[in-house]
N, CA, C and O atoms as a Tripos MOL2 file, in Angstrom:
@<TRIPOS>MOLECULE
protein
  308   307    77     0     0
PROTEIN
NO_CHARGES

@<TRIPOS>ATOM
      1 N        -194.4320  109.8290  -70.0220 N.3       1 MET1
      2 CA       -195.4510  110.2130  -69.0560 C.3       1 MET1
      3 C        -196.5410  109.1260  -69.0710 C.2       1 MET1
      4 O        -197.0230  108.7630  -70.1440 O.2       1 MET1
      5 N        -196.9370  108.6040  -67.8990 N.am      2 PRO2
      6 CA       -197.9900  107.5840  -67.8540 C.3       2 PRO2
      7 C        -199.3100  108.1120  -68.4220 C.2       2 PRO2
      8 O        -199.5890  109.3100  -68.3710 O.2       2 PRO2
      9 N        -200.1090  107.1960  -68.9600 N.am      3 LYS3
     10 CA       -201.3750  107.5550  -69.6090 C.3       3 LYS3
     11 C        -202.2810  108.3610  -68.6830 C.2       3 LYS3
     12 O        -202.8980  109.3310  -69.1220 O.2       3 LYS3
     13 N        -202.3740  107.9780  -67.4100 N.am      4 LEU4
     14 CA       -203.2410  108.6750  -66.4580 C.3       4 LEU4
     15 C        -202.8070  110.1270  -66.2820 C.2       4 LEU4
     16 O        -203.6480  111.0230  -66.2080 O.2       4 LEU4
     17 N        -201.4980  110.3620  -66.2130 N.am      5 ASP5
     18 CA       -200.9840  111.7260  -66.0900 C.3       5 ASP5
     19 C        -201.3420  112.5640  -67.3100 C.2       5 ASP5
     20 O        -201.6880  113.7380  -67.1800 O.2       5 ASP5
     21 N        -201.2610  111.9680  -68.4900 N.am      6 ILE6
     22 CA       -201.5990  112.6780  -69.7270 C.3       6 ILE6
     23 C        -203.0840  113.0440  -69.7340 C.2       6 ILE6
     24 O        -203.4450  114.1700  -70.0760 O.2       6 ILE6
     25 N        -203.9380  112.0990  -69.3580 N.am      7 GLU7
     26 CA       -205.3820  112.3650  -69.3220 C.3       7 GLU7
     27 C        -205.7090  113.4570  -68.3090 C.2       7 GLU7
     28 O        -206.5370  114.3270  -68.5790 O.2       7 GLU7
     29 N        -205.0670  113.4170  -67.1510 N.am      8 PHE8
     30 CA       -205.3060  114.4300  -66.1220 C.3       8 PHE8
     31 C        -204.8690  115.8090  -66.6120 C.2       8 PHE8
     32 O        -205.5750  116.7980  -66.4130 O.2       8 PHE8
     33 N        -203.7100  115.8660  -67.2490 N.am      9 THR9
     34 CA       -203.2070  117.1330  -67.7930 C.3       9 THR9
     35 C        -204.1550  117.6790  -68.8520 C.2       9 THR9
     36 O        -204.4190  118.8810  -68.8820 O.2       9 THR9
     37 N        -204.6670  116.8190  -69.7170 N.am     10 GLN10
     38 CA       -205.6120  117.2590  -70.7430 C.3      10 GLN10
     39 C        -206.9070  117.7680  -70.1150 C.2      10 GLN10
     40 O        -207.4820  118.7500  -70.5840 O.2      10 GLN10
     41 N        -207.3680  117.1000  -69.0480 N.am     11 MET11
     42 CA       -208.5750  117.5430  -68.3620 C.3      11 MET11
     43 C        -208.3660  118.9390  -67.7670 C.2      11 MET11
     44 O        -209.2420  119.7960  -67.8800 O.2      11 MET11
     45 N        -207.2250  119.1670  -67.1420 N.am     12 LEU12
     46 CA       -206.9400  120.4810  -66.5630 C.3      12 LEU12
     47 C        -206.8390  121.5460  -67.6400 C.2      12 LEU12
     48 O        -207.3190  122.6640  -67.4490 O.2      12 LEU12
     49 N        -206.2240  121.2210  -68.7690 N.am     13 ASP13
     50 CA       -206.1330  122.1710  -69.8780 C.3      13 ASP13
     51 C        -207.5290  122.5660  -70.3660 C.2      13 ASP13
     52 O        -207.7620  123.7280  -70.6990 O.2      13 ASP13
     53 N        -208.4490  121.6120  -70.4100 N.am     14 GLY14
     54 CA       -209.8120  121.8870  -70.8470 C.3      14 GLY14
     55 C        -210.5960  122.7330  -69.8630 C.2      14 GLY14
     56 O        -211.6060  123.3310  -70.2330 O.2      14 GLY14
     57 N        -210.1500  122.7940  -68.6150 N.am     15 MET15
     58 CA       -210.8650  123.5530  -67.5860 C.3      15 MET15
     59 C        -210.3370  124.9720  -67.4150 C.2      15 MET15
     60 O        -210.9240  125.7520  -66.6660 O.2      15 MET15
     61 N        -209.2550  125.3240  -68.0820 N.am     16 LYS16
     62 CA       -208.6280  126.6340  -67.8870 C.3      16 LYS16
     63 C        -209.5800  127.7900  -68.1210 C.2      16 LYS16
     64 O        -209.5490  128.7660  -67.3710 O.2      16 LYS16
     65 N        -210.4180  127.7130  -69.1300 N.am     17 ASN17
     66 CA       -211.2970  128.8180  -69.4780 C.3      17 ASN17
     67 C        -212.7020  128.6770  -68.9000 C.2      17 ASN17
     68 O        -213.5700  129.4980  -69.1950 O.2      17 ASN17
     69 N        -212.9380  127.6610  -68.0890 N.am     18 LYS18
     70 CA       -214.2560  127.4640  -67.4880 C.3      18 LYS18
     71 C        -214.3120  128.1250  -66.1240 C.2      18 LYS18
     72 O        -213.3790  128.0120  -65.3290 O.2      18 LYS18
     73 N        -215.3970  128.8050  -65.8610 N.am     19 LYS19
     74 CA       -215.6240  129.3640  -64.5330 C.3      19 LYS19
     75 C        -216.2060  128.2560  -63.6670 C.2      19 LYS19
     76 O        -217.0970  127.5250  -64.1000 O.2      19 LYS19
     77 N        -215.7100  128.1360  -62.4660 N.am     20 THR20
     78 CA       -216.2270  127.0980  -61.5990 C.3      20 THR20
     79 C        -217.4090  127.5780  -60.7760 C.2      20 THR20
     80 O        -218.2950  126.7860  -60.4550 O.2      20 THR20
     81 N        -217.4420  128.8470  -60.4290 N.am     21 ALA21
     82 CA       -218.5480  129.3870  -59.6380 C.3      21 ALA21
     83 C        -219.1570  130.5760  -60.3760 C.2      21 ALA21
     84 O        -218.4520  131.3700  -61.0000 O.2      21 ALA21
     85 N        -220.4780  130.6770  -60.2900 N.am     22 LYS22
     86 CA       -221.2040  131.8140  -60.8590 C.3      22 LYS22
     87 C        -222.0310  132.4170  -59.7350 C.2      22 LYS22
     88 O        -222.3210  131.7590  -58.7360 O.2      22 LYS22
     89 N        -222.4000  133.6610  -59.9100 N.am     23 PHE23
     90 CA       -223.2060  134.3410  -58.9190 C.3      23 PHE23
     91 C        -224.4910  134.8530  -59.5590 C.2      23 PHE23
     92 O        -224.4940  135.3110  -60.7020 O.2      23 PHE23
     93 N        -225.5690  134.7680  -58.8090 N.am     24 ALA24
     94 CA       -226.8780  135.1330  -59.3430 C.3      24 ALA24
     95 C        -227.7920  135.5590  -58.2060 C.2      24 ALA24
     96 O        -227.4330  135.4880  -57.0310 O.2      24 ALA24
     97 N        -228.9840  136.0050  -58.5900 N.am     25 THR25
     98 CA       -230.0300  136.3620  -57.6420 C.3      25 THR25
     99 C        -231.2490  135.5020  -57.9470 C.2      25 THR25
    100 O        -231.6060  135.2990  -59.1070 O.2      25 THR25
    101 N        -231.8840  134.9970  -56.8910 N.am     26 ILE26
    102 CA       -233.1150  134.2300  -57.0790 C.3      26 ILE26
    103 C        -234.1620  135.1600  -57.6900 C.2      26 ILE26
    104 O        -234.2930  136.3100  -57.2710 O.2      26 ILE26
    105 N        -234.9000  134.6690  -58.6710 N.am     27 ASP27
    106 CA       -235.9510  135.4290  -59.3560 C.3      27 ASP27
    107 C        -236.8400  136.1390  -58.3260 C.2      27 ASP27
    108 O        -237.3180  135.5020  -57.3870 O.2      27 ASP27
    109 N        -237.0670  137.4420  -58.4870 N.am     28 PRO28
    110 CA       -237.8980  138.1800  -57.5300 C.3      28 PRO28
    111 C        -239.3330  137.6550  -57.4510 C.2      28 PRO28
    112 O        -240.0200  137.9050  -56.4610 O.2      28 PRO28
    113 N        -239.7960  136.9340  -58.4730 N.am     29 ASN29
    114 CA       -241.1570  136.3810  -58.4600 C.3      29 ASN29
    115 C        -241.2030  134.9530  -57.9160 C.2      29 ASN29
    116 O        -242.2560  134.3170  -57.9520 O.2      29 ASN29
    117 N        -240.0860  134.4440  -57.4190 N.am     30 TYR30
    118 CA       -240.0120  133.0760  -56.9290 C.3      30 TYR30
    119 C        -240.9130  132.8700  -55.7070 C.2      30 TYR30
    120 O        -240.9530  133.7020  -54.8010 O.2      30 TYR30
    121 N        -241.6380  131.7380  -55.7010 N.am     31 VAL31
    122 CA       -242.5000  131.3890  -54.5650 C.3      31 VAL31
    123 C        -242.1330  130.0150  -54.0150 C.2      31 VAL31
    124 O        -241.9230  129.8680  -52.8110 O.2      31 VAL31
    125 N        -242.0530  129.0000  -54.8880 N.am     32 THR32
    126 CA       -241.7910  127.6420  -54.4270 C.3      32 THR32
    127 C        -241.2050  126.7940  -55.5490 C.2      32 THR32
    128 O        -241.2800  127.1770  -56.7170 O.2      32 THR32
    129 N        -240.6230  125.6480  -55.2070 N.am     33 GLY33
    130 CA       -240.0520  124.7500  -56.2070 C.3      33 GLY33
    131 C        -238.6250  125.1260  -56.5620 C.2      33 GLY33
    132 O        -237.9360  125.7980  -55.7950 O.2      33 GLY33
    133 N        -238.1880  124.6830  -57.7420 N.am     34 LYS34
    134 CA       -236.8390  125.0060  -58.2050 C.3      34 LYS34
    135 C        -236.8670  126.4130  -58.8140 C.2      34 LYS34
    136 O        -237.6540  126.6750  -59.7230 O.2      34 LYS34
    137 N        -236.0230  127.3080  -58.3240 N.am     35 PRO35
    138 CA       -236.0760  128.6950  -58.7800 C.3      35 PRO35
    139 C        -235.3610  128.9490  -60.1070 C.2      35 PRO35
    140 O        -234.4420  128.2260  -60.4930 O.2      35 PRO35
    141 N        -235.8110  129.9900  -60.7830 N.am     36 CYS36
    142 CA       -235.0750  130.5720  -61.8990 C.3      36 CYS36
    143 C        -234.1070  131.5790  -61.2890 C.2      36 CYS36
    144 O        -234.3010  132.0310  -60.1610 O.2      36 CYS36
    145 N        -233.0720  131.9270  -62.0340 N.am     37 LEU37
    146 CA       -232.0550  132.8440  -61.5250 C.3      37 LEU37
    147 C        -231.8390  134.0040  -62.4730 C.2      37 LEU37
    148 O        -232.0740  133.8930  -63.6760 O.2      37 LEU37
    149 N        -231.3890  135.1140  -61.9230 N.am     38 VAL38
    150 CA       -230.9080  136.2410  -62.7250 C.3      38 VAL38
    151 C        -229.3970  136.2830  -62.4750 C.2      38 VAL38
    152 O        -228.9490  136.7040  -61.4080 O.2      38 VAL38
    153 N        -228.6190  135.8430  -63.4660 N.am     39 PHE39
    154 CA       -227.1730  135.8090  -63.3090 C.3      39 PHE39
    155 C        -226.5930  137.2220  -63.3740 C.2      39 PHE39
    156 O        -227.1390  138.1040  -64.0370 O.2      39 PHE39
    157 N        -225.4820  137.4170  -62.6770 N.am     40 ASP40
    158 CA       -224.7960  138.7020  -62.7030 C.3      40 ASP40
    159 C        -224.5700  139.1360  -64.1450 C.2      40 ASP40
    160 O        -224.1260  138.3450  -64.9760 O.2      40 ASP40
    161 N        -224.8740  140.3840  -64.4350 N.am     41 GLY41
    162 CA       -224.7080  140.9190  -65.7760 C.3      41 GLY41
    163 C        -225.9070  140.7120  -66.6780 C.2      41 GLY41
    164 O        -225.9420  141.2460  -67.7860 O.2      41 GLY41
    165 N        -226.8820  139.9550  -66.2300 N.am     42 GLU42
    166 CA       -228.1020  139.7110  -67.0040 C.3      42 GLU42
    167 C        -229.2400  140.5520  -66.4240 C.2      42 GLU42
    168 O        -229.1810  140.9750  -65.2690 O.2      42 GLU42
    169 N        -230.2780  140.7920  -67.2360 N.am     43 LEU43
    170 CA       -231.4130  141.5950  -66.7830 C.3      43 LEU43
    171 C        -232.6670  140.7740  -66.5220 C.2      43 LEU43
    172 O        -233.5420  141.1890  -65.7620 O.2      43 LEU43
    173 N        -232.7490  139.6120  -67.1540 N.am     44 THR44
    174 CA       -233.9700  138.8110  -67.0390 C.3      44 THR44
    175 C        -233.6580  137.4430  -66.4370 C.2      44 THR44
    176 O        -232.5420  136.9400  -66.5720 O.2      44 THR44
    177 N        -234.6440  136.8450  -65.7750 N.am     45 PRO45
    178 CA       -234.4450  135.5110  -65.1990 C.3      45 PRO45
    179 C        -234.2530  134.4550  -66.2860 C.2      45 PRO45
    180 O        -234.7130  134.6090  -67.4170 O.2      45 PRO45
    181 N        -233.5720  133.3960  -65.9160 N.am     46 THR46
    182 CA       -233.3820  132.2680  -66.8210 C.3      46 THR46
    183 C        -234.7100  131.5500  -67.0310 C.2      46 THR46
    184 O        -235.6200  131.6540  -66.2090 O.2      46 THR46
    185 N        -234.8080  130.8300  -68.1260 N.am     47 ILE47
    186 CA       -235.9660  129.9620  -68.3620 C.3      47 ILE47
    187 C        -235.7660  128.6720  -67.5680 C.2      47 ILE47
    188 O        -236.7110  128.1010  -67.0240 O.2      47 ILE47
    189 N        -234.5210  128.2350  -67.5200 N.am     48 LYS48
    190 CA       -234.1580  127.0120  -66.8090 C.3      48 LYS48
    191 C        -234.3340  127.2050  -65.3000 C.2      48 LYS48
    192 O        -234.0890  128.2910  -64.7750 O.2      48 LYS48
    193 N        -234.7550  126.1570  -64.6180 N.am     49 THR49
    194 CA       -234.8090  126.1810  -63.1540 C.3      49 THR49
    195 C        -233.5950  125.4450  -62.6080 C.2      49 THR49
    196 O        -232.9950  124.6260  -63.3040 O.2      49 THR49
    197 N        -233.2380  125.7320  -61.3770 N.am     50 PHE50
    198 CA       -232.0180  125.1970  -60.7940 C.3      50 PHE50
    199 C        -232.2960  124.4500  -59.5040 C.2      50 PHE50
    200 O        -233.1230  124.8650  -58.6910 O.2      50 PHE50
    201 N        -231.5880  123.3350  -59.3310 N.am     51 VAL51
    202 CA       -231.6810  122.5840  -58.0810 C.3      51 VAL51
    203 C        -230.7930  123.2680  -57.0490 C.2      51 VAL51
    204 O        -229.9420  124.0920  -57.3830 O.2      51 VAL51
    205 N        -231.0120  122.9070  -55.7850 N.am     52 TYR52
    206 CA       -230.2270  123.5200  -54.7080 C.3      52 TYR52
    207 C        -229.9540  122.4780  -53.6340 C.2      52 TYR52
    208 O        -230.6580  121.4740  -53.5230 O.2      52 TYR52
    209 N        -228.9250  122.7370  -52.8500 N.am     53 LEU53
    210 CA       -228.5540  121.8300  -51.7670 C.3      53 LEU53
    211 C        -229.6290  121.8270  -50.6910 C.2      53 LEU53
    212 O        -230.3090  122.8320  -50.4840 O.2      53 LEU53
    213 N        -229.7820  120.7060  -50.0110 N.am     54 ALA54
    214 CA       -230.7950  120.5600  -48.9660 C.3      54 ALA54
    215 C        -230.5710  121.5410  -47.8150 C.2      54 ALA54
    216 O        -231.5150  121.8880  -47.1060 O.2      54 ALA54
    217 N        -229.3470  121.9820  -47.6270 N.am     55 SER55
    218 CA       -229.0390  122.8970  -46.5240 C.3      55 SER55
    219 C        -229.4600  124.3430  -46.8090 C.2      55 SER55
    220 O        -229.3410  125.2010  -45.9340 O.2      55 SER55
    221 N        -229.9450  124.6210  -48.0110 N.am     56 TYR56
    222 CA       -230.3560  125.9780  -48.3920 C.3      56 TYR56
    223 C        -231.8100  125.9650  -48.8390 C.2      56 TYR56
    224 O        -232.2280  125.0750  -49.5800 O.2      56 TYR56
    225 N        -232.5740  126.9400  -48.3950 N.am     57 THR57
    226 CA       -233.9560  127.1140  -48.8380 C.3      57 THR57
    227 C        -234.0420  128.4230  -49.6190 C.2      57 THR57
    228 O        -233.8160  129.4910  -49.0500 O.2      57 THR57
    229 N        -234.3660  128.3600  -50.9180 N.am     58 PRO58
    230 CA       -234.4060  129.5750  -51.7380 C.3      58 PRO58
    231 C        -235.4680  130.5670  -51.2610 C.2      58 PRO58
    232 O        -236.5550  130.1940  -50.8220 O.2      58 PRO58
    233 N        -235.1040  131.8380  -51.3660 N.am     59 VAL59
    234 CA       -236.0130  132.9430  -51.0620 C.3      59 VAL59
    235 C        -235.8350  133.9690  -52.1760 C.2      59 VAL59
    236 O        -234.7130  134.2410  -52.6020 O.2      59 VAL59
    237 N        -236.9390  134.5350  -52.6450 N.am     60 ALA60
    238 CA       -236.8770  135.5460  -53.7000 C.3      60 ALA60
    239 C        -235.8500  136.6150  -53.3420 C.2      60 ALA60
    240 O        -235.7870  137.0730  -52.2010 O.2      60 ALA60
    241 N        -235.0570  137.0030  -54.3200 N.am     61 ASN61
    242 CA       -234.0390  138.0520  -54.2200 C.3      61 ASN61
    243 C        -232.7890  137.6670  -53.4380 C.2      61 ASN61
    244 O        -231.9260  138.5210  -53.2330 O.2      61 ASN61
    245 N        -232.6540  136.4260  -52.9960 N.am     62 ASP62
    246 CA       -231.4040  135.9900  -52.3650 C.3      62 ASP62
    247 C        -230.2840  136.0390  -53.3920 C.2      62 ASP62
    248 O        -230.4830  135.6930  -54.5560 O.2      62 ASP62
    249 N        -229.1170  136.4660  -52.9610 N.am     63 ARG63
    250 CA       -227.9140  136.4100  -53.7980 C.3      63 ARG63
    251 C        -227.2660  135.0620  -53.5050 C.2      63 ARG63
    252 O        -227.0030  134.7340  -52.3490 O.2      63 ARG63
    253 N        -227.0070  134.2760  -54.5610 N.am     64 VAL64
    254 CA       -226.5340  132.9080  -54.3840 C.3      64 VAL64
    255 C        -225.2970  132.6080  -55.2170 C.2      64 VAL64
    256 O        -224.9790  133.3040  -56.1820 O.2      64 VAL64
    257 N        -224.6060  131.5360  -54.8020 N.am     65 MET65
    258 CA       -223.4810  131.0000  -55.5700 C.3      65 MET65
    259 C        -223.9550  129.7200  -56.2560 C.2      65 MET65
    260 O        -224.6250  128.8870  -55.6460 O.2      65 MET65
    261 N        -223.5970  129.5780  -57.5370 N.am     66 VAL66
    262 CA       -223.9960  128.4190  -58.3270 C.3      66 VAL66
    263 C        -222.7260  127.7300  -58.8290 C.2      66 VAL66
    264 O        -221.8590  128.3650  -59.4290 O.2      66 VAL66
    265 N        -222.6310  126.4280  -58.5770 N.am     67 ILE67
    266 CA       -221.5030  125.6460  -59.0710 C.3      67 ILE67
    267 C        -222.0650  124.4890  -59.8840 C.2      67 ILE67
    268 O        -222.8380  123.6780  -59.3730 O.2      67 ILE67
    269 N        -221.6780  124.4170  -61.1340 N.am     68 GLN68
    270 CA       -222.1320  123.3930  -62.0780 C.3      68 GLN68
    271 C        -223.6490  123.2240  -62.0340 C.2      68 GLN68
    272 O        -224.1580  122.1130  -61.8950 O.2      68 GLN68
    273 N        -224.3540  124.3350  -62.1540 N.am     69 ASP69
    274 CA       -225.8240  124.3850  -62.2170 C.3      69 ASP69
    275 C        -226.5230  123.9250  -60.9460 C.2      69 ASP69
    276 O        -227.6850  123.5200  -60.9930 O.2      69 ASP69
    277 N        -225.8320  123.9790  -59.8110 N.am     70 VAL70
    278 CA       -226.4460  123.6780  -58.5130 C.3      70 VAL70
    279 C        -226.2650  124.8970  -57.6090 C.2      70 VAL70
    280 O        -225.1510  125.3900  -57.4340 O.2      70 VAL70
    281 N        -227.3650  125.3750  -57.0400 N.am     71 ILE71
    282 CA       -227.2840  126.4750  -56.0870 C.3      71 ILE71
    283 C        -226.7080  125.9060  -54.8000 C.2      71 ILE71
    284 O        -227.2960  125.0100  -54.1950 O.2      71 ILE71
    285 N        -225.5620  126.4230  -54.3820 N.am     72 VAL72
    286 CA       -224.9020  125.8780  -53.1930 C.3      72 VAL72
    287 C        -225.2280  126.6750  -51.9240 C.2      72 VAL72
    288 O        -224.9870  126.1990  -50.8140 O.2      72 VAL72
    289 N        -225.7720  127.8790  -52.0840 N.am     73 GLY73
    290 CA       -226.1680  128.6270  -50.8980 C.3      73 GLY73
    291 C        -226.2320  130.1150  -51.1230 C.2      73 GLY73
    292 O        -225.8690  130.6370  -52.1770 O.2      73 GLY73
    293 N        -226.7100  130.7780  -50.0880 N.am     74 LYS74
    294 CA       -226.8850  132.2280  -50.1050 C.3      74 LYS74
    295 C        -225.5660  132.9110  -49.7720 C.2      74 LYS74
    296 O        -224.8080  132.4360  -48.9270 O.2      74 LYS74
    297 N        -225.2990  134.0240  -50.4400 N.am     75 ILE75
    298 CA       -224.1500  134.8500  -50.1500 C.3      75 ILE75
    299 C        -224.5710  135.8450  -49.0730 C.2      75 ILE75
    300 O        -225.4870  136.6400  -49.2820 O.2      75 ILE75
    301 N        -223.9180  135.8020  -47.9480 N.am     76 MET76
    302 CA       -224.2660  136.6850  -46.8300 C.3      76 MET76
    303 C        -223.4650  137.9870  -46.9530 C.2      76 MET76
    304 O        -222.2890  137.9750  -47.3170 O.2      76 MET76
    305 N        -224.1100  139.0850  -46.6490 N.am     77 ASN77
    306 CA       -223.4330  140.3940  -46.6840 C.3      77 ASN77
    307 C        -222.8630  140.7270  -45.3470 C.2      77 ASN77
    308 O        -222.2580  141.7860  -45.1810 O.2      77 ASN77
@<TRIPOS>BOND
     1     1     2 1
     2     2     3 1
     3     3     4 2
     4     3     5 am
     5     5     6 1
     6     6     7 1
     7     7     8 2
     8     7     9 am
     9     9    10 1
    10    10    11 1
    11    11    12 2
    12    11    13 am
    13    13    14 1
    14    14    15 1
    15    15    16 2
    16    15    17 am
    17    17    18 1
    18    18    19 1
    19    19    20 2
    20    19    21 am
    21    21    22 1
    22    22    23 1
    23    23    24 2
    24    23    25 am
    25    25    26 1
    26    26    27 1
    27    27    28 2
    28    27    29 am
    29    29    30 1
    30    30    31 1
    31    31    32 2
    32    31    33 am
    33    33    34 1
    34    34    35 1
    35    35    36 2
    36    35    37 am
    37    37    38 1
    38    38    39 1
    39    39    40 2
    40    39    41 am
    41    41    42 1
    42    42    43 1
    43    43    44 2
    44    43    45 am
    45    45    46 1
    46    46    47 1
    47    47    48 2
    48    47    49 am
    49    49    50 1
    50    50    51 1
    51    51    52 2
    52    51    53 am
    53    53    54 1
    54    54    55 1
    55    55    56 2
    56    55    57 am
    57    57    58 1
    58    58    59 1
    59    59    60 2
    60    59    61 am
    61    61    62 1
    62    62    63 1
    63    63    64 2
    64    63    65 am
    65    65    66 1
    66    66    67 1
    67    67    68 2
    68    67    69 am
    69    69    70 1
    70    70    71 1
    71    71    72 2
    72    71    73 am
    73    73    74 1
    74    74    75 1
    75    75    76 2
    76    75    77 am
    77    77    78 1
    78    78    79 1
    79    79    80 2
    80    79    81 am
    81    81    82 1
    82    82    83 1
    83    83    84 2
    84    83    85 am
    85    85    86 1
    86    86    87 1
    87    87    88 2
    88    87    89 am
    89    89    90 1
    90    90    91 1
    91    91    92 2
    92    91    93 am
    93    93    94 1
    94    94    95 1
    95    95    96 2
    96    95    97 am
    97    97    98 1
    98    98    99 1
    99    99   100 2
   100    99   101 am
   101   101   102 1
   102   102   103 1
   103   103   104 2
   104   103   105 am
   105   105   106 1
   106   106   107 1
   107   107   108 2
   108   107   109 am
   109   109   110 1
   110   110   111 1
   111   111   112 2
   112   111   113 am
   113   113   114 1
   114   114   115 1
   115   115   116 2
   116   115   117 am
   117   117   118 1
   118   118   119 1
   119   119   120 2
   120   119   121 am
   121   121   122 1
   122   122   123 1
   123   123   124 2
   124   123   125 am
   125   125   126 1
   126   126   127 1
   127   127   128 2
   128   127   129 am
   129   129   130 1
   130   130   131 1
   131   131   132 2
   132   131   133 am
   133   133   134 1
   134   134   135 1
   135   135   136 2
   136   135   137 am
   137   137   138 1
   138   138   139 1
   139   139   140 2
   140   139   141 am
   141   141   142 1
   142   142   143 1
   143   143   144 2
   144   143   145 am
   145   145   146 1
   146   146   147 1
   147   147   148 2
   148   147   149 am
   149   149   150 1
   150   150   151 1
   151   151   152 2
   152   151   153 am
   153   153   154 1
   154   154   155 1
   155   155   156 2
   156   155   157 am
   157   157   158 1
   158   158   159 1
   159   159   160 2
   160   159   161 am
   161   161   162 1
   162   162   163 1
   163   163   164 2
   164   163   165 am
   165   165   166 1
   166   166   167 1
   167   167   168 2
   168   167   169 am
   169   169   170 1
   170   170   171 1
   171   171   172 2
   172   171   173 am
   173   173   174 1
   174   174   175 1
   175   175   176 2
   176   175   177 am
   177   177   178 1
   178   178   179 1
   179   179   180 2
   180   179   181 am
   181   181   182 1
   182   182   183 1
   183   183   184 2
   184   183   185 am
   185   185   186 1
   186   186   187 1
   187   187   188 2
   188   187   189 am
   189   189   190 1
   190   190   191 1
   191   191   192 2
   192   191   193 am
   193   193   194 1
   194   194   195 1
   195   195   196 2
   196   195   197 am
   197   197   198 1
   198   198   199 1
   199   199   200 2
   200   199   201 am
   201   201   202 1
   202   202   203 1
   203   203   204 2
   204   203   205 am
   205   205   206 1
   206   206   207 1
   207   207   208 2
   208   207   209 am
   209   209   210 1
   210   210   211 1
   211   211   212 2
   212   211   213 am
   213   213   214 1
   214   214   215 1
   215   215   216 2
   216   215   217 am
   217   217   218 1
   218   218   219 1
   219   219   220 2
   220   219   221 am
   221   221   222 1
   222   222   223 1
   223   223   224 2
   224   223   225 am
   225   225   226 1
   226   226   227 1
   227   227   228 2
   228   227   229 am
   229   229   230 1
   230   230   231 1
   231   231   232 2
   232   231   233 am
   233   233   234 1
   234   234   235 1
   235   235   236 2
   236   235   237 am
   237   237   238 1
   238   238   239 1
   239   239   240 2
   240   239   241 am
   241   241   242 1
   242   242   243 1
   243   243   244 2
   244   243   245 am
   245   245   246 1
   246   246   247 1
   247   247   248 2
   248   247   249 am
   249   249   250 1
   250   250   251 1
   251   251   252 2
   252   251   253 am
   253   253   254 1
   254   254   255 1
   255   255   256 2
   256   255   257 am
   257   257   258 1
   258   258   259 1
   259   259   260 2
   260   259   261 am
   261   261   262 1
   262   262   263 1
   263   263   264 2
   264   263   265 am
   265   265   266 1
   266   266   267 1
   267   267   268 2
   268   267   269 am
   269   269   270 1
   270   270   271 1
   271   271   272 2
   272   271   273 am
   273   273   274 1
   274   274   275 1
   275   275   276 2
   276   275   277 am
   277   277   278 1
   278   278   279 1
   279   279   280 2
   280   279   281 am
   281   281   282 1
   282   282   283 1
   283   283   284 2
   284   283   285 am
   285   285   286 1
   286   286   287 1
   287   287   288 2
   288   287   289 am
   289   289   290 1
   290   290   291 1
   291   291   292 2
   292   291   293 am
   293   293   294 1
   294   294   295 1
   295   295   296 2
   296   295   297 am
   297   297   298 1
   298   298   299 1
   299   299   300 2
   300   299   301 am
   301   301   302 1
   302   302   303 1
   303   303   304 2
   304   303   305 am
   305   305   306 1
   306   306   307 1
   307   307   308 2
@<TRIPOS>SUBSTRUCTURE
     1 MET1         2 RESIDUE 1 A MET
     2 PRO2         6 RESIDUE 1 A PRO
     3 LYS3        10 RESIDUE 1 A LYS
     4 LEU4        14 RESIDUE 1 A LEU
     5 ASP5        18 RESIDUE 1 A ASP
     6 ILE6        22 RESIDUE 1 A ILE
     7 GLU7        26 RESIDUE 1 A GLU
     8 PHE8        30 RESIDUE 1 A PHE
     9 THR9        34 RESIDUE 1 A THR
    10 GLN10       38 RESIDUE 1 A GLN
    11 MET11       42 RESIDUE 1 A MET
    12 LEU12       46 RESIDUE 1 A LEU
    13 ASP13       50 RESIDUE 1 A ASP
    14 GLY14       54 RESIDUE 1 A GLY
    15 MET15       58 RESIDUE 1 A MET
    16 LYS16       62 RESIDUE 1 A LYS
    17 ASN17       66 RESIDUE 1 A ASN
    18 LYS18       70 RESIDUE 1 A LYS
    19 LYS19       74 RESIDUE 1 A LYS
    20 THR20       78 RESIDUE 1 A THR
    21 ALA21       82 RESIDUE 1 A ALA
    22 LYS22       86 RESIDUE 1 A LYS
    23 PHE23       90 RESIDUE 1 A PHE
    24 ALA24       94 RESIDUE 1 A ALA
    25 THR25       98 RESIDUE 1 A THR
    26 ILE26      102 RESIDUE 1 A ILE
    27 ASP27      106 RESIDUE 1 A ASP
    28 PRO28      110 RESIDUE 1 A PRO
    29 ASN29      114 RESIDUE 1 A ASN
    30 TYR30      118 RESIDUE 1 A TYR
    31 VAL31      122 RESIDUE 1 A VAL
    32 THR32      126 RESIDUE 1 A THR
    33 GLY33      130 RESIDUE 1 A GLY
    34 LYS34      134 RESIDUE 1 A LYS
    35 PRO35      138 RESIDUE 1 A PRO
    36 CYS36      142 RESIDUE 1 A CYS
    37 LEU37      146 RESIDUE 1 A LEU
    38 VAL38      150 RESIDUE 1 A VAL
    39 PHE39      154 RESIDUE 1 A PHE
    40 ASP40      158 RESIDUE 1 A ASP
    41 GLY41      162 RESIDUE 1 A GLY
    42 GLU42      166 RESIDUE 1 A GLU
    43 LEU43      170 RESIDUE 1 A LEU
    44 THR44      174 RESIDUE 1 A THR
    45 PRO45      178 RESIDUE 1 A PRO
    46 THR46      182 RESIDUE 1 A THR
    47 ILE47      186 RESIDUE 1 A ILE
    48 LYS48      190 RESIDUE 1 A LYS
    49 THR49      194 RESIDUE 1 A THR
    50 PHE50      198 RESIDUE 1 A PHE
    51 VAL51      202 RESIDUE 1 A VAL
    52 TYR52      206 RESIDUE 1 A TYR
    53 LEU53      210 RESIDUE 1 A LEU
    54 ALA54      214 RESIDUE 1 A ALA
    55 SER55      218 RESIDUE 1 A SER
    56 TYR56      222 RESIDUE 1 A TYR
    57 THR57      226 RESIDUE 1 A THR
    58 PRO58      230 RESIDUE 1 A PRO
    59 VAL59      234 RESIDUE 1 A VAL
    60 ALA60      238 RESIDUE 1 A ALA
    61 ASN61      242 RESIDUE 1 A ASN
    62 ASP62      246 RESIDUE 1 A ASP
    63 ARG63      250 RESIDUE 1 A ARG
    64 VAL64      254 RESIDUE 1 A VAL
    65 MET65      258 RESIDUE 1 A MET
    66 VAL66      262 RESIDUE 1 A VAL
    67 ILE67      266 RESIDUE 1 A ILE
    68 GLN68      270 RESIDUE 1 A GLN
    69 ASP69      274 RESIDUE 1 A ASP
    70 VAL70      278 RESIDUE 1 A VAL
    71 ILE71      282 RESIDUE 1 A ILE
    72 VAL72      286 RESIDUE 1 A VAL
    73 GLY73      290 RESIDUE 1 A GLY
    74 LYS74      294 RESIDUE 1 A LYS
    75 ILE75      298 RESIDUE 1 A ILE
    76 MET76      302 RESIDUE 1 A MET
    77 ASN77      306 RESIDUE 1 A ASN
């Protein structure tokens, strides 16, 4: 097996147990800047703030999708 194929296979094996997308709610006290999030299953907002795509403007209590610590947008009901 070529070296590149082996490295790719190892990378995929390492990703098996990683979640690619997470879901959260923008902190209800959010006003401006990078928001804190309340992830599904959690009760309190994170200490860490999160960046977001330019196409999305955070609003308190929005339900959002997060991929690799970047808010990608609001989940519409």
